[in-house]
C-alpha angles and dihedrals in degrees: 000000000000119000112271116216123213117225118186125201115218134176104187141041095257091053090049093055092042091054092051094047091045093059104257113175092208135004131216109209116209145146124231101020087179086070093048094269130302134199109299120246120261088247093056090047088054090052090050089052090066100048130098107300091208088080110068113228121204119194122217112238104203118125098196145002123263126050127359098239103110135197120236091258092050091049091050090053090052090056090050090049091054089055090052092050091051092048089053090056097240120157102241152319139262113213146142145183130196139182118241090265092058097254117131116269096235095185097053094039090053090054092049093047093048091050093048095046090048088061093044093250125153116238132223123181101219129211093300078094088071090068096058116116094212120040095192095053093044094051093049089050093049097042108030104027101032105025096225113173101222146355125230112208143161091199093267088294135106089252129025090220123081104350100041101047097098094046092046091052089052091047091050092051094049091043094053089055090051099044100248128121125235125218117192120211144167119065098013108136138167090263096055106028092096090059090050093050092050089053094049111041094159118071 
């Protein structure tokens, strides 16, 4: 069975240090986790700048709660936030953009990916993926057209376990065939992670 990496989402400095000391393989840095995670504050990014560089830190790029259909001004702020993340020396970003019908906004995602890759940042398509009407089309867009590194998903459900298991398994299978990694999130805990791993033996 392939190695499974543990990513921990944090929204404050104490959580950041706890995740590092607890052995996280990767950290997603946010603000307002109660809203699903928003772009971290500049102060928290500065704190992250000083931590152990052996643990990759990805910053959430999400200017507000709600849907992932952004105005021109919101999108401009997302591009500026990516520049700030790169200047801080973090490892990557988690981001997304959708049309009102849930399909991925190819044009805006392409701009964000190009900007991130230009700075050498890793890229994660966050749970905006969970709104897509067609998994197959969305994965091919993310992997083949855009070159995104990984997809974060809860299986198009509020929680990955138990409701999202079937969808995650399907996403994993399609993703393997298209050369993109899948990262499951939302509701995965120490007490149920073994069940999740049994259900998804391919990474």
